[in-house]
Backbone bond lengths (Angstrom), bond angles and torsions (degrees), N, CA, C in turn:
res aa  C-N    CA-C-N  psi(-1)  N-CA   C-N-CA  omega(-1)  CA-C   N-CA-C  phi
1 M - - - 1.447 - - 1.530 110.32 -
2 R 1.335 116.10 -42.07 1.450 120.11 -179.39 1.527 110.21 -62.14
3 Y 1.339 117.12 -39.71 1.458 121.18 -179.82 1.515 111.68 -68.16
4 L 1.314 116.88 -35.23 1.455 121.12 178.13 1.526 110.20 -65.25
5 L 1.321 116.50 -44.86 1.459 120.97 178.44 1.523 110.48 -62.19
6 L 1.327 116.92 -44.61 1.456 121.73 178.64 1.528 110.44 -61.36
7 S 1.324 117.14 -40.90 1.462 121.29 178.61 1.517 110.96 -61.18
8 W 1.348 117.14 -43.19 1.458 120.66 179.52 1.528 111.25 -65.15
9 I 1.297 118.23 -37.79 1.467 121.62 178.35 1.520 110.08 -64.00
10 V 1.330 117.46 -44.48 1.465 121.85 179.17 1.520 110.50 -62.57
11 V 1.327 117.12 -44.99 1.465 121.09 179.13 1.523 110.55 -63.22
12 A 1.331 117.74 -43.90 1.466 121.54 -179.86 1.523 110.79 -62.34
13 A 1.311 117.77 -41.01 1.465 121.37 178.87 1.518 110.95 -65.27
14 A 1.308 117.02 -41.31 1.462 121.09 -179.80 1.518 111.02 -66.80
15 V 1.322 117.41 -43.51 1.460 121.30 -178.42 1.521 110.91 -68.03
16 S 1.325 117.97 -36.25 1.463 119.70 -177.85 1.524 111.74 -64.37
17 G 1.323 118.63 -23.82 1.456 121.59 177.73 1.503 112.96 -82.96
18 C 1.314 118.51 -13.67 1.461 122.32 -177.95 1.509 110.57 -82.91
19 G 1.320 114.67 157.28 1.454 120.71 171.37 1.505 115.02 77.62
20 S 1.339 119.61 9.17 1.447 118.58 178.08 1.512 108.92 -74.42
21 S 1.317 116.02 148.93 1.455 119.31 -178.00 1.509 110.02 -93.46
22 G 1.323 116.31 165.96 1.447 121.20 177.84 1.510 111.81 100.20
23 D 1.305 115.11 170.13 1.450 122.35 -179.79 1.517 108.26 -85.07
24 L 1.307 116.65 106.37 1.461 120.06 -175.45 1.514 113.01 -75.32
25 T 1.328 118.51 -8.64 1.461 120.18 176.49 1.516 110.57 -81.48
26 K 1.303 117.25 -13.75 1.455 121.55 -179.06 1.519 109.53 -99.45
27 P 1.336 118.32 133.97 1.452 120.34 -179.55 1.520 111.95 -58.11
28 D 1.312 116.60 131.39 1.453 123.70 177.21 1.524 111.08 41.38
29 A 1.331 115.13 61.61 1.457 122.74 -172.90 1.527 113.34 -58.34
30 N 1.311 118.23 -21.00 1.459 120.44 -179.61 1.523 112.87 -82.89
31 L 1.321 118.63 -8.14 1.452 122.62 -179.30 1.521 108.64 -95.40
32 T 1.303 117.10 117.26 1.452 120.38 179.45 1.522 109.38 -104.40
33 P 1.334 116.73 145.72 1.461 119.53 179.61 1.523 111.61 -61.09
34 S 1.293 116.11 144.30 1.455 122.22 176.54 1.521 109.39 -65.87
35 T 1.299 116.43 146.52 1.461 119.83 175.02 1.517 111.17 -91.58
36 V 1.340 116.59 -8.76 1.454 121.50 178.80 1.531 108.78 -126.42
37 P 1.345 117.17 91.26 1.461 119.90 -179.55 1.535 111.99 -64.80
38 D 1.316 116.38 153.92 1.458 122.73 178.77 1.532 109.02 -67.15
39 A 1.314 116.88 114.94 1.461 123.25 -174.72 1.534 113.12 -60.50
40 R 1.327 118.30 -23.21 1.470 120.45 179.31 1.515 112.21 -58.44
41 F 1.335 116.65 -28.35 1.455 120.55 -173.17 1.528 114.33 -109.87
42 V 1.332 117.30 -5.44 1.465 120.28 -174.66 1.524 110.61 -85.85
43 L 1.337 116.23 127.41 1.460 122.13 174.52 1.527 107.96 -87.07
44 A 1.327 116.82 131.38 1.465 121.55 -176.54 1.523 111.94 -67.66
45 E 1.330 116.85 -33.08 1.456 121.63 -178.82 1.520 109.37 -131.33
46 E 1.317 115.39 154.03 1.457 119.83 177.20 1.523 109.43 -72.48
47 P 1.315 117.38 125.22 1.467 119.82 178.07 1.531 111.00 -63.05
48 A 1.317 116.26 137.35 1.464 121.60 -177.86 1.527 112.12 -81.82
49 D 1.320 117.45 -16.24 1.463 120.80 -173.72 1.525 114.26 -96.84
50 A 1.324 117.64 18.26 1.471 120.97 -176.53 1.521 111.78 -68.69
51 K 1.329 114.88 142.34 1.459 122.41 173.52 1.516 108.73 -110.39
52 T 1.310 116.15 158.11 1.455 120.62 177.99 1.530 109.70 -70.53
53 V 1.310 115.88 167.87 1.467 120.72 177.29 1.528 109.50 -61.27
54 I 1.315 117.33 -45.37 1.470 121.02 -179.08 1.525 110.90 -61.08
55 E 1.335 117.76 -44.96 1.470 121.21 178.58 1.519 111.24 -63.34
56 T 1.318 116.57 -44.36 1.463 120.65 -178.17 1.518 110.77 -65.24
57 R 1.337 117.49 -41.39 1.474 120.17 176.94 1.525 110.58 -61.11
58 K 1.304 116.74 -37.34 1.468 121.41 -177.37 1.532 111.97 -75.71
59 D 1.331 116.96 -41.95 1.460 121.35 -169.02 1.522 115.93 -96.20
60 S 1.326 119.20 -23.48 1.464 119.63 -171.45 1.521 112.61 -85.53
61 Q 1.314 113.39 148.65 1.462 121.97 175.12 1.523 108.12 -112.43
62 D 1.316 116.56 160.34 1.458 121.84 178.07 1.525 109.36 -55.04
63 G 1.335 117.19 127.04 1.459 122.31 177.83 1.514 115.21 92.72
64 D 1.326 118.52 -8.51 1.470 121.53 178.65 1.520 111.18 -67.37
65 D 1.331 116.12 143.94 1.459 120.23 168.11 1.519 106.76 -74.28
66 V 1.336 116.39 132.23 1.467 120.44 -178.26 1.523 110.25 -134.34
67 T 1.325 113.84 153.45 1.459 122.45 169.22 1.514 104.85 -128.09
68 I 1.325 116.15 117.30 1.464 122.80 -170.23 1.528 109.26 -125.86
69 T 1.320 116.07 143.77 1.461 120.13 178.92 1.521 110.27 -128.31
70 G 1.319 116.05 144.97 1.460 121.66 180.00 1.521 110.35 -176.86
71 R 1.329 115.24 -165.68 1.468 121.69 179.25 1.522 109.38 -118.69
72 I 1.320 116.63 142.97 1.455 120.79 179.19 1.524 108.69 -69.13
73 G 1.321 116.22 125.59 1.454 122.19 -179.69 1.511 110.63 155.64
74 G 1.326 114.64 -162.28 1.455 119.99 179.46 1.512 113.45 111.78
75 D 1.331 116.58 -1.28 1.453 122.38 179.64 1.528 107.17 -161.84
76 V 1.323 117.09 159.82 1.462 120.03 175.85 1.526 109.38 -56.94
77 D 1.330 117.37 -37.65 1.452 123.10 177.01 1.531 108.08 -125.15
78 P 1.342 118.20 91.28 1.464 120.71 -176.35 1.519 114.49 -79.67
79 W 1.310 117.99 3.91 1.465 123.24 -175.44 1.520 111.72 -99.25
80 V 1.321 116.05 149.89 1.456 121.80 168.53 1.529 104.38 -98.64
81 Q 1.321 116.03 110.30 1.465 121.24 -173.74 1.527 111.56 -57.23
82 G 1.332 115.47 129.10 1.461 121.30 176.78 1.508 114.93 75.14
83 R 1.311 117.12 10.86 1.466 121.89 -179.63 1.530 109.54 -134.58
84 A 1.307 115.56 155.81 1.467 120.73 177.08 1.526 108.29 -86.60
85 A 1.317 115.52 69.15 1.457 121.46 -176.91 1.523 109.53 -148.07
86 F 1.337 115.46 145.41 1.458 121.35 -178.73 1.521 109.58 -163.58
87 L 1.314 115.20 171.57 1.463 122.08 177.47 1.523 109.72 -98.83
88 I 1.340 115.81 147.49 1.455 120.83 167.62 1.513 108.62 -125.85
89 V 1.328 114.82 157.54 1.458 123.04 -177.12 1.523 108.43 -126.08
90 D 1.304 116.30 147.31 1.457 122.12 177.35 1.531 109.55 -56.72
91 S 1.313 116.22 138.84 1.471 121.62 -177.59 1.523 113.44 -68.67
92 S 1.326 118.41 -10.60 1.471 119.98 177.36 1.527 111.72 -73.77
93 L 1.330 117.08 -19.42 1.464 120.23 176.07 1.522 109.22 -78.44
94 V 1.315 115.78 143.45 1.464 121.07 -178.13 1.524 108.95 -106.65
95 P 1.346 116.90 120.82 1.462 118.37 178.36 1.527 110.28 -68.26
96 C 1.299 115.04 154.88 1.467 120.75 -177.44 1.530 112.30 -56.59
97 S 1.330 117.56 -33.28 1.466 121.07 -178.18 1.520 112.96 -66.44
98 E 1.322 117.11 -14.25 1.464 121.06 178.85 1.527 112.08 -105.39
99 R 1.317 116.14 12.65 1.468 121.89 176.92 1.527 108.27 -105.65
100 E 1.296 116.15 127.11 1.457 120.94 -177.45 1.524 111.35 -58.04
101 G 1.316 115.18 130.10 1.459 121.66 176.66 1.515 115.22 81.04
102 D 1.322 118.40 -1.02 1.465 120.69 -179.50 1.526 109.27 -88.03
103 S 1.306 117.00 133.59 1.463 120.47 -178.56 1.527 111.71 -120.48
104 C 1.304 116.89 33.22 1.466 122.39 179.85 1.523 110.11 -58.39
105 K 1.328 116.54 134.04 1.463 121.47 -178.99 1.529 112.46 -81.04
106 T 1.332 117.56 -14.43 1.466 121.37 179.15 1.533 108.87 -131.55
107 P 1.326 117.91 67.28 1.470 120.20 -174.38 1.518 113.99 -62.60
108 W 1.321 118.39 -20.40 1.457 122.02 179.54 1.522 112.40 -73.10
109 D 1.343 118.80 -7.23 1.468 119.20 178.33 1.529 112.29 -84.06
110 Y 1.336 116.91 -9.74 1.459 123.05 177.66 1.527 111.78 55.34
111 C 1.328 116.32 39.79 1.459 120.77 -179.37 1.535 111.82 -65.51
112 C 1.319 117.01 -15.29 1.472 120.90 178.53 1.521 111.44 -81.28
113 D 1.335 118.07 -10.28 1.464 122.18 -176.74 1.525 111.55 -127.05
114 T 1.319 117.75 37.24 1.463 120.33 -173.91 1.522 113.36 -62.79
115 D 1.319 118.55 -26.98 1.465 120.15 -178.85 1.528 112.09 -68.41
116 R 1.326 118.84 -23.08 1.468 122.12 -179.69 1.522 113.26 -111.24
117 L 1.317 116.83 -2.61 1.456 120.49 -170.46 1.528 113.80 -64.49
118 T 1.308 117.95 -44.21 1.470 120.78 -175.31 1.521 112.27 -57.55
119 E 1.319 117.94 -45.91 1.470 120.59 -178.32 1.528 112.53 -83.17
120 S 1.325 116.79 3.30 1.464 121.46 -177.22 1.523 112.81 -115.36
121 K 1.337 117.62 12.74 1.471 122.60 -175.36 1.518 111.74 -117.67
122 A 1.336 115.39 150.00 1.463 121.89 171.65 1.520 108.25 -143.97
123 T 1.315 115.98 150.28 1.458 121.80 175.51 1.520 108.44 -96.43
124 I 1.321 115.53 135.62 1.467 121.84 178.11 1.521 107.42 -113.34
125 K 1.341 116.53 128.31 1.472 121.67 177.25 1.521 108.15 -128.99
126 F 1.324 116.86 119.46 1.456 120.23 175.16 1.518 108.48 -83.24
127 V 1.331 114.90 125.84 1.458 120.54 -173.35 1.520 111.38 -115.70
128 D 1.337 114.75 153.74 1.461 121.01 177.32 1.531 109.64 -88.19
129 E 1.326 115.98 -173.60 1.470 121.25 -177.90 1.531 112.49 -60.76
130 A 1.332 117.03 -27.37 1.468 121.74 -179.62 1.532 111.85 -87.10
131 G 1.332 117.41 -0.14 1.460 120.77 179.77 1.514 114.11 84.46
132 Q 1.337 117.71 10.15 1.458 122.39 -179.94 1.528 109.61 -93.00
133 T 1.336 116.24 143.46 1.455 120.45 177.16 1.521 109.59 -61.99
134 V 1.328 116.51 130.28 1.464 122.30 -179.43 1.528 108.50 -61.06
135 S 1.324 116.20 134.38 1.466 120.82 -173.99 1.531 113.04 -93.03
136 T 1.310 115.95 41.82 1.463 122.93 172.51 1.521 106.27 -126.15
137 D 1.310 117.64 134.00 1.455 121.72 179.37 1.529 109.96 -53.30
138 A 1.312 117.20 135.63 1.466 122.76 -177.08 1.519 112.56 -56.28
139 R 1.326 116.84 -35.53 1.465 119.81 -179.59 1.520 110.98 -64.57
140 Q 1.315 116.54 -36.15 1.457 121.10 178.34 1.529 111.39 -79.05
141 L 1.315 116.86 -42.14 1.466 121.51 -177.04 1.526 112.16 -69.19
142 L 1.332 116.29 -40.09 1.459 120.69 -169.69 1.526 114.49 -114.52
143 G 1.325 117.69 -10.10 1.455 120.94 -179.63 1.517 113.26 69.33
144 V 1.329 116.75 36.35 1.467 121.31 -177.22 1.524 111.36 -107.91
145 K 1.343 115.03 163.42 1.460 120.85 178.21 1.525 109.06 -148.06
146 E 1.320 115.93 172.86 1.449 122.62 -178.33 1.529 110.61 -57.42
147 L 1.328 114.68 142.62 1.462 126.03 175.91 1.523 115.01 73.51
148 Q 1.326 118.74 0.02 1.463 118.89 176.23 1.520 109.76 -69.67
149 R 1.310 114.77 143.99 1.468 121.20 174.91 1.525 108.01 -85.10
150 V 1.325 115.40 128.91 1.463 120.86 -177.66 1.526 109.94 -134.15
151 T 1.323 114.54 153.38 1.459 121.71 171.21 1.520 106.21 -123.58
152 I 1.321 115.85 131.68 1.465 122.93 -172.12 1.524 109.70 -122.40
153 R 1.334 116.63 137.84 1.474 122.34 169.90 1.522 107.81 -109.59
154 G 1.336 115.83 137.67 1.450 119.13 178.08 1.516 111.87 178.37
155 K 1.321 115.81 -160.42 1.472 123.28 179.52 1.510 109.80 -112.99
156 A 1.322 115.27 136.47 1.466 120.86 178.06 1.518 110.01 -74.71
157 K 1.306 115.11 138.41 1.472 122.24 173.43 1.521 105.74 -129.43
158 R 1.314 116.34 120.38 1.465 121.48 -178.72 1.516 109.42 -109.94
159 D 1.340 116.05 143.71 1.456 119.53 173.82 1.527 109.35 -104.84
160 E 1.321 115.79 179.21 1.472 121.05 -176.71 1.524 112.25 -61.50
161 A 1.309 117.55 -29.32 1.469 121.85 -177.85 1.528 112.31 -84.52
162 G 1.340 117.22 -3.21 1.455 120.30 179.63 1.513 114.25 90.67
163 N 1.329 117.28 2.90 1.460 120.21 178.06 1.521 109.89 -66.92
164 L 1.320 115.75 147.47 1.455 121.74 -178.47 1.523 110.77 -110.79
165 T 1.331 114.88 127.94 1.455 122.43 169.74 1.516 106.19 -120.29
166 V 1.323 116.85 137.51 1.456 120.95 175.11 1.519 107.48 -108.42
167 L 1.331 115.51 120.83 1.461 121.94 175.60 1.526 105.45 -84.37
168 A 1.321 114.92 96.85 1.465 122.07 -165.87 1.521 114.14 -82.13
169 R 1.343 112.69 144.91 1.465 121.64 174.93 1.524 111.55 -117.48
170 G 1.348 116.49 -19.24 1.456 119.11 -177.26 1.514 112.48 -156.13
171 I 1.341 115.47 153.02 1.464 121.20 -179.76 1.524 109.52 -138.36
172 Y 1.302 114.86 140.55 1.464 122.01 169.46 1.524 105.57 -119.05
173 V 1.323 116.55 123.31 1.467 121.47 -179.73 1.518 107.40 -103.05
174 K 1.329 115.20 122.52 1.473 120.33 178.14 1.514 108.41 -77.10
175 R 1.288 117.89 120.47 1.474 122.78 -177.68 1.507 110.87 -96.91
Protein backbone atom coordinates (compact mmCIF):
# COMPACT_ATOMS: atom_id res chain seq x y z
CA MET A 1 0.00 0.00 0.00
CA ARG A 2 2.82 2.38 0.88
CA TYR A 3 4.47 1.74 -2.50
CA LEU A 4 1.22 2.36 -4.34
CA LEU A 5 0.77 5.71 -2.59
CA LEU A 6 4.38 6.65 -3.34
CA SER A 7 3.89 5.68 -6.99
CA TRP A 8 0.82 7.94 -7.26
CA ILE A 9 2.71 10.86 -5.72
CA VAL A 10 5.58 10.43 -8.21
CA VAL A 11 3.16 10.22 -11.14
CA ALA A 12 1.21 13.28 -9.94
CA ALA A 13 4.42 15.30 -9.59
CA ALA A 14 5.59 14.31 -13.05
CA VAL A 15 2.25 15.09 -14.70
CA SER A 16 1.92 18.46 -12.98
CA GLY A 17 5.12 19.60 -14.73
CA CYS A 18 3.81 18.65 -18.16
CA GLY A 19 1.84 20.84 -20.49
CA SER A 20 3.19 24.19 -19.35
CA SER A 21 3.27 26.81 -22.05
CA GLY A 22 6.17 28.96 -23.12
CA ASP A 23 9.74 28.35 -24.12
CA LEU A 24 11.16 26.24 -21.33
CA THR A 25 14.73 26.78 -22.53
CA LYS A 26 14.44 30.43 -21.60
CA PRO A 27 14.67 31.42 -17.93
CA ASP A 28 11.26 32.28 -16.48
CA ALA A 29 9.70 32.39 -19.94
CA ASN A 30 6.47 33.87 -18.59
CA LEU A 31 8.22 37.02 -17.34
CA THR A 32 8.46 39.68 -20.01
CA PRO A 33 10.67 42.75 -19.72
CA SER A 34 8.95 45.95 -18.68
CA THR A 35 8.45 48.52 -21.38
CA VAL A 36 8.80 51.31 -18.82
CA PRO A 37 12.06 50.97 -16.85
CA ASP A 38 12.31 52.51 -13.37
CA ALA A 39 13.64 56.04 -14.00
CA ARG A 40 15.61 56.03 -10.71
CA PHE A 41 18.17 53.73 -12.30
CA VAL A 42 18.17 54.77 -15.97
CA LEU A 43 21.17 56.76 -17.24
CA ALA A 44 20.12 59.31 -19.88
CA GLU A 45 23.37 58.93 -21.84
CA GLU A 46 25.92 56.18 -22.22
CA PRO A 47 28.92 56.91 -20.01
CA ALA A 48 32.08 57.45 -22.05
CA ASP A 49 34.40 56.11 -19.35
CA ALA A 50 33.14 52.50 -19.29
CA LYS A 51 35.61 49.63 -19.05
CA THR A 52 35.04 46.08 -20.18
CA VAL A 53 34.21 43.33 -17.71
CA ILE A 54 37.72 41.87 -18.09
CA GLU A 55 39.37 45.27 -17.47
CA THR A 56 37.14 46.02 -14.49
CA ARG A 57 37.81 42.60 -12.93
CA LYS A 58 41.54 43.19 -13.35
CA ASP A 59 41.75 46.84 -12.27
CA SER A 60 39.06 47.45 -9.65
CA GLN A 61 39.43 47.18 -5.91
CA ASP A 62 36.68 46.64 -3.34
CA GLY A 63 34.76 49.92 -2.92
CA ASP A 64 35.95 51.58 -6.15
CA ASP A 65 33.48 53.53 -8.25
CA VAL A 66 33.24 51.68 -11.57
CA THR A 67 31.57 52.01 -14.94
CA ILE A 68 31.40 48.62 -16.64
CA THR A 69 30.00 47.49 -19.98
CA GLY A 70 29.02 44.04 -21.22
CA ARG A 71 26.14 41.82 -22.32
CA ILE A 72 23.54 40.19 -20.10
CA GLY A 73 24.28 36.47 -19.88
CA GLY A 74 26.89 34.04 -18.69
CA ASP A 75 24.57 31.26 -17.53
CA VAL A 76 21.47 29.44 -18.74
CA ASP A 77 19.62 31.57 -16.17
CA PRO A 78 21.57 34.83 -15.65
CA TRP A 79 18.87 36.33 -13.41
CA VAL A 80 18.46 36.33 -9.65
CA GLN A 81 14.77 35.50 -9.34
CA GLY A 82 12.75 38.24 -7.63
CA ARG A 83 15.73 40.57 -7.34
CA ALA A 84 17.23 43.33 -9.46
CA ALA A 85 20.37 41.31 -10.11
CA PHE A 86 21.91 39.53 -13.09
CA LEU A 87 25.16 38.47 -14.72
CA ILE A 88 26.99 40.28 -17.49
CA VAL A 89 29.73 38.98 -19.76
CA ASP A 90 32.59 40.77 -21.48
CA SER A 91 31.61 41.88 -24.99
CA SER A 92 34.67 40.13 -26.47
CA LEU A 93 32.89 36.80 -25.99
CA VAL A 94 30.65 35.76 -28.86
CA PRO A 95 27.27 34.24 -27.99
CA CYS A 96 26.33 31.05 -29.78
CA SER A 97 23.54 32.85 -31.68
CA GLU A 98 26.18 34.92 -33.49
CA ARG A 99 28.21 31.89 -34.60
CA GLU A 100 27.44 30.58 -38.05
CA GLY A 101 25.64 27.25 -38.00
CA ASP A 102 25.14 27.18 -34.23
CA SER A 103 21.61 26.39 -33.09
CA CYS A 104 22.04 26.70 -29.31
CA LYS A 105 18.70 27.27 -27.57
CA THR A 106 20.31 29.38 -24.81
CA PRO A 107 22.96 31.49 -26.59
CA TRP A 108 23.22 33.86 -23.61
CA ASP A 109 24.94 31.11 -21.58
CA TYR A 110 28.08 31.46 -23.74
CA CYS A 111 28.61 27.70 -23.70
CA CYS A 112 30.83 28.13 -26.78
CA ASP A 113 33.35 30.16 -24.73
CA THR A 114 33.53 28.23 -21.46
CA ASP A 115 37.34 28.41 -21.28
CA ARG A 116 37.18 32.23 -20.92
CA LEU A 117 33.83 32.61 -19.20
CA THR A 118 34.91 32.70 -15.55
CA GLU A 119 37.27 35.66 -15.96
CA SER A 120 34.79 37.42 -18.26
CA LYS A 121 31.75 37.58 -15.91
CA ALA A 122 30.49 40.01 -13.29
CA THR A 123 27.39 40.10 -11.12
CA ILE A 124 25.28 43.25 -11.19
CA LYS A 125 23.02 44.08 -8.21
CA PHE A 126 20.83 47.17 -8.18
CA VAL A 127 20.70 48.46 -4.63
CA ASP A 128 18.45 50.85 -2.73
CA GLU A 129 19.52 53.72 -0.45
CA ALA A 130 20.17 51.22 2.38
CA GLY A 131 22.48 49.14 0.17
CA GLN A 132 20.00 46.25 -0.14
CA THR A 133 19.33 44.55 -3.47
CA VAL A 134 16.05 45.86 -4.90
CA SER A 135 13.38 43.18 -4.55
CA THR A 136 11.92 43.53 -8.04
CA ASP A 137 13.10 41.28 -10.86
CA ALA A 138 15.60 43.15 -13.05
CA ARG A 139 13.60 42.41 -16.19
CA GLN A 140 10.59 44.16 -14.70
CA LEU A 141 12.50 46.98 -13.00
CA LEU A 142 14.83 47.83 -15.87
CA GLY A 143 13.19 46.40 -19.00
CA VAL A 144 16.22 44.25 -19.87
CA LYS A 145 16.63 40.81 -21.41
CA GLU A 146 19.32 38.27 -22.27
CA LEU A 147 22.14 39.37 -24.60
CA GLN A 148 21.39 43.09 -24.33
CA ARG A 149 24.42 45.34 -24.18
CA VAL A 150 24.43 47.41 -21.01
CA THR A 151 26.66 49.93 -19.28
CA ILE A 152 26.45 50.06 -15.48
CA ARG A 153 27.64 52.63 -12.91
CA GLY A 154 28.19 51.50 -9.35
CA LYS A 155 30.65 50.35 -6.67
CA ALA A 156 32.90 47.33 -6.98
CA LYS A 157 32.53 44.61 -4.38
CA ARG A 158 35.17 41.88 -4.41
CA ASP A 159 35.07 38.57 -2.58
CA GLU A 160 37.95 36.39 -1.39
CA ALA A 161 37.92 34.40 -4.64
CA GLY A 162 38.30 37.55 -6.76
CA ASN A 163 34.75 37.53 -8.08
CA LEU A 164 33.35 40.93 -8.98
CA THR A 165 29.93 42.23 -8.03
CA VAL A 166 28.87 45.75 -8.95
CA LEU A 167 26.45 47.40 -6.54
CA ALA A 168 24.69 49.36 -9.26
CA ARG A 169 23.20 52.83 -9.18
CA GLY A 170 22.55 53.32 -12.89
CA ILE A 171 22.14 51.50 -16.21
CA TYR A 172 22.30 52.50 -19.84
CA VAL A 173 20.76 49.92 -22.19
CA LYS A 174 22.05 49.99 -25.75
CA ARG A 175 19.04 49.69 -28.05
